[in-house]
C-alpha positions as CSV (number, residue, x, y, z in Angstrom):
1,M,0.1,0.0,0.1
2,S,1.3,3.2,-1.0
3,D,1.6,6.2,1.5
4,R,1.0,8.7,-1.2
5,L,-2.2,10.4,-1.1
6,R,-4.5,10.8,-4.0
7,I,-7.9,12.1,-4.9
8,V,-10.7,9.7,-5.4
9,P,-14.4,9.7,-6.3
10,V,-16.8,9.0,-3.5
11,D,-20.6,8.7,-3.5
12,L,-23.0,10.6,-1.1
13,R,-23.6,7.7,1.2
14,H,-20.0,6.9,1.8
15,A,-19.2,10.7,2.2
16,Q,-22.1,11.1,4.9
17,E,-20.9,7.9,6.8
18,F,-17.5,9.3,6.8
19,V,-18.5,12.6,8.1
20,T,-20.8,11.1,10.8
21,E,-17.6,9.3,12.0
22,H,-15.1,11.8,11.8
23,H,-16.4,15.4,12.0
24,R,-16.0,17.2,15.2
25,H,-19.1,19.2,15.5
26,H,-21.6,19.0,12.4
27,S,-23.6,16.1,11.2
28,A,-23.5,15.1,7.4
29,P,-25.5,17.2,5.0
30,K,-28.5,15.5,3.6
31,G,-27.5,16.0,-0.3
32,H,-24.9,17.3,-2.4
33,K,-23.9,18.3,-6.0
34,I,-20.6,16.1,-5.9
35,S,-18.3,14.5,-3.1
36,V,-14.8,13.7,-3.3
37,G,-12.5,11.9,-1.2
38,V,-8.7,11.5,-0.3
39,A,-7.2,8.0,0.1
40,R,-4.0,6.5,0.9
41,G,-3.9,3.3,-0.9
42,E,-7.5,1.8,-0.7
43,L,-8.1,3.6,2.7
44,L,-10.4,6.7,2.6
45,V,-8.8,9.4,4.9
46,G,-10.9,12.3,4.3
47,V,-13.9,13.6,2.3
48,A,-15.5,17.0,1.0
49,I,-19.0,17.4,0.3
50,L,-20.0,20.3,-2.1
51,G,-23.6,21.7,-2.7
52,R,-25.9,24.6,-3.4
53,P,-25.1,27.6,-1.0
54,T,-27.0,27.4,2.3
55,S,-27.8,31.2,2.1
56,R,-30.6,31.9,-0.3
57,V,-29.1,35.3,-0.8
58,I,-25.9,33.8,-2.1
59,Q,-27.8,31.2,-4.3
60,S,-29.9,34.1,-5.9
61,N,-27.5,36.9,-6.2
62,W,-23.9,35.2,-6.6
63,G,-24.2,33.5,-9.9
64,Y,-22.9,30.0,-10.4
65,T,-21.6,29.2,-6.8
66,L,-20.9,25.8,-5.0
67,E,-20.3,25.6,-1.2
68,V,-18.1,23.1,0.5
69,K,-20.9,21.9,3.0
70,R,-18.5,19.7,5.0
71,T,-14.9,18.4,5.0
72,A,-13.8,15.5,7.5
73,T,-10.7,13.8,7.6
74,D,-9.1,11.1,10.0
75,G,-6.3,13.4,10.9
76,T,-4.2,12.5,8.0
77,R,-1.8,15.4,7.2
78,D,-2.4,17.4,4.1
79,A,-5.7,15.5,3.4
80,N,-7.9,18.6,4.2
81,S,-5.7,20.9,1.9
82,M,-5.9,18.2,-0.8
83,L,-9.6,18.1,-0.5
84,Y,-10.1,21.9,-0.8
85,G,-7.7,22.0,-3.9
86,A,-9.6,19.2,-5.6
87,A,-13.1,20.9,-4.6
88,K,-11.8,24.3,-6.3
89,R,-10.6,22.3,-9.5
90,I,-13.8,20.4,-9.6
91,T,-16.1,23.4,-9.3
92,F,-14.3,25.5,-12.0
93,A,-14.0,22.4,-14.2
94,L,-18.1,22.1,-13.9
95,G,-18.5,25.8,-15.0
96,Y,-19.1,27.4,-11.7
97,D,-17.5,30.8,-10.8
98,R,-17.1,30.8,-7.3
99,L,-16.7,28.3,-4.3
100,I,-17.6,29.4,-0.8
101,T,-17.1,27.7,2.7
102,Y,-17.4,28.8,6.4
103,T,-15.2,28.1,9.3
104,Q,-16.1,28.5,13.0
105,D,-14.6,31.2,15.4
106,G,-11.3,29.5,16.5
107,E,-10.5,27.5,13.3
108,T,-7.3,28.9,11.7
109,G,-8.4,28.5,8.0
110,A,-4.8,27.3,7.1
111,S,-6.1,24.6,4.5
112,L,-8.2,27.3,2.9
113,R,-5.4,29.7,2.5
114,A,-3.3,26.9,1.1
115,A,-6.0,26.3,-1.6
116,G,-6.1,30.2,-2.4
117,F,-9.3,30.9,-0.8
118,R,-9.7,34.6,0.9
119,V,-12.0,35.8,3.8
120,I,-14.7,37.8,2.5
121,A,-16.9,38.4,5.6
122,Q,-17.2,37.7,9.2
123,R,-20.5,36.4,10.4
124,P,-21.9,37.1,13.9
125,P,-23.1,34.3,16.1
126,R,-26.8,33.4,15.2
127,G,-29.3,31.6,17.3
128,G,-29.8,29.0,14.9
129,W,-31.7,28.2,11.6
130,S,-35.3,27.7,13.3
131,M,-37.5,30.5,12.9
132,P,-41.2,30.9,13.6
133,S,-42.2,31.0,10.0
134,R,-39.6,27.8,9.2
135,P,-39.3,25.7,12.3
136,R,-36.2,23.4,11.8
137,T,-34.4,21.1,14.2
138,E,-30.9,22.1,14.8
139,T,-28.4,19.8,13.7
140,G,-25.2,21.5,14.6
141,P,-23.7,24.2,17.2
142,T,-25.4,27.4,17.3
143,G,-24.1,30.8,18.7
144,V,-20.8,30.4,17.2
145,A,-19.4,33.2,14.9
146,R,-18.1,32.2,11.4
147,T,-16.0,33.4,8.7
148,L,-17.0,33.2,5.1
149,W,-14.4,32.4,2.5
150,E,-14.3,32.3,-1.1
151,I,-12.3,31.4,-4.3
152,T,-13.3,32.7,-7.7
153,S,-12.4,31.4,-11.1
């Protein structure tokens, strides 16, 4: 088995299972446009799930945009940077103009910087996604400030 990391295709079900097992604070997203993995030999060591932007404002006003919904690794060095690099290449190869993602307060964004992303906004903490007009069950942490990152073609 080679120690070399490589990008591999991964279906949504396997990506969701990997996120459920390895992500620190979020559950797996329900859907995606595309998912990608990083493997060492035959062993999957990381996944990225890309989909439509969560924000309806971004969906309607920012043109052809994809969002990295989740990345998760087993801790393998450089796997997250490889995932963001692959996500960027896939996004632009599919004809999208922009790729965005969020980090939570306290996360450095080192892998994002390595892939060429830049900070475009700081978002304050919010109470959650559930609103009286659209009740939802919270699936992740709430009340945490976030940073919005992007890379454009």
